[in-house]
N, C-alpha and C positions, 0 to 999 in steps of 0.2 A: 184556163188558168184559175186556180182556186182563190177566193177572196180571203185575204189575210185577216179581215175583220170578222169573219164568221167562224163558228165552231162546228166542224162537221160532225155528223151523227156517227156513232159506232167507235168513237175513239177509246182506246184502252184506258181504264180508270187507274190512277196510281193508288197504291196501298201505303199505309203508314208503316214504314220500315224502322221507325224509332230514331231516325237520323237527326231529329231535331229535339229529342227529349232533353238533352243537356242544356238547351238554350233558355228555358224558362227560368227567370230570375237572374240570368247572366248579366254581368255589367258589360257595357260596350267598351271595347279597348280604346286606348289613346291611339288614334290612327287618323291621319289626315288624308282625305280623299277628295278628288275633283268632282264637281257637278257640271251639269249642262249649262249653268250660268257662269262657268269659269271660276266658281267660288271654291275655296278650299275649306272643308269642314272637318272639324275634329269630332268624331262620333261620340267620344266620351263626354263632350260638352253639350250634348243634346238634352237640355234641361226641361224644355217645355214638352207637353205631350206630343208624341211623334208616331206616325205610321210609316213603316218602310216595307214595301213589297218588292219581292225579287222575282225575276223571270230569267229563263235561259238566254233567249236572244229574240230580237224583233226581226221580222222578215223585211225584205226589200220589195217595194211596190212593183218593180219591173220583173221580178223573178217569182215564180211560183214556189211554194214550200216543197222541198223534196218529198216524194211520195213516202219514203221510209221514215220521214220525220213523224208522221202521224202514227206510226207503230210504236213509238216510245211513250209509255205511260206518263202523262203529265207534261209532255213537251209542247204540244200545240196550244196556242192561245195567248201568246204574249201581247199582241196588239189588242185583242178584246179585253184582257185583264187591265192593261194600262188605260184603255179608253173608259173602262168602267170606273176607275178611280178619277179620271178626268171628269166624267159626267156627274159624279157625286162629290167632287172637290169642295164645293161651297158648303155642303152639309158637314164634311169633316172639319172645315174651317169654323163653322158655327159651333161646333163642339169643342173648339180650342185646340185642334190638332193641325200640325204641319204634316205634309205628305211628301215622301220621297219614293221614287222608283229606284231599283238597283239591278245592275247586270254586270257581266264581265266584258261587255262590249266597250270599245273606246268612246271617250267623250265626244269626239267628232261624229262618230256613227250615231250616238244617241241624240246629238243636237239635231241632226237631220230628221230623226224620228219625231222628236218633240215639235219641231217646226211643222212637219207634214201633218201631224195629228192634233195640233193645237193643244198640247199638254201644258197646263198651267203651273205645274210644279217641277222641281228639279229632279233629274235622275243622276244617281251616283254611279261612277265607274269604279268597279273593282277589277280593272283590267289585269293587274298584277297578282290578283287573288290574295292580297294582304288580309282583308277582312275574312275572306273564306278560310284562309289557313289559320288565322288567330282564333276563330270561333269554331273551327272544324265544321263548316257548313256543308250540307250534302251536295254533291256534284255528280255529273255523269259525263261520259265522253261520246261525242258524236263526230264521226269522220275525222278522228284525231284531234278534235277541239274540246277542251274541257269547258263545261258549262255549269252554272249554278242551277240547282233545282228550284222550282217555284215554291214560294212561301210568303207569309206576311207577318210582320211583327208589330205589336203595340208596345211602344217604348215610353217610359216616363222616368225622369230624373236619371238618365243614363243607364237604365236597366230595362231588359226585355221582360215585360209583364205578361204577354200572351203571344203564342206562336200559332199561326194557322198553317198546318202542314199535315198531309199534302193538300194542295189546293186543286179542287175539281168541282164543277167546271170553272175554268179561269174567269169567264165573263161574269160570274156571280160572286167572285171574291170580294169586290168592293162593297156590294150590298150586304154580304154576310158579316164583314168586319164592322160596317156601320150598325147593323142589327145588334152585334155584340156590344158596341160602345154606347148606344143610346140610353140604356137603363143606368149606366154608371154616371 
């Protein structure tokens, strides 16, 4: 069984397909989504500096990642990406940022992940693809399931100021975002 916390060597590297070019300086829509704290948040009301990172789906500890999952550029690494933000969470907080993860998985599924991995921030569920559809976020389909591609946003006063896309390797996403934020 492969360790979900590790990034295997030889993964295909995603290329920038331009699918996020329209997001820079976009306003977050009036949209209420549930978080893993059972809080309903209106994304348009995020007025303090915020970081939102997106991932396709987290794995289950009792199940190995399907072998063909690793063949999809950018798919593998949701747990390492999330744990990277967990490990640097206090640094983001010290810079005045709140942090959210986001995926299309259900809030209940995300809650188990948060508990198991000691994630200190909330994860937003876009299970109905409301945010994905409103902002035309990049997706892919795996075994008949629609998933959001991996990216990270720096948001301030309800606008997306910076988009990190594509994200690779995912376990370095948090440190690269932090590196971008420190001089500001």
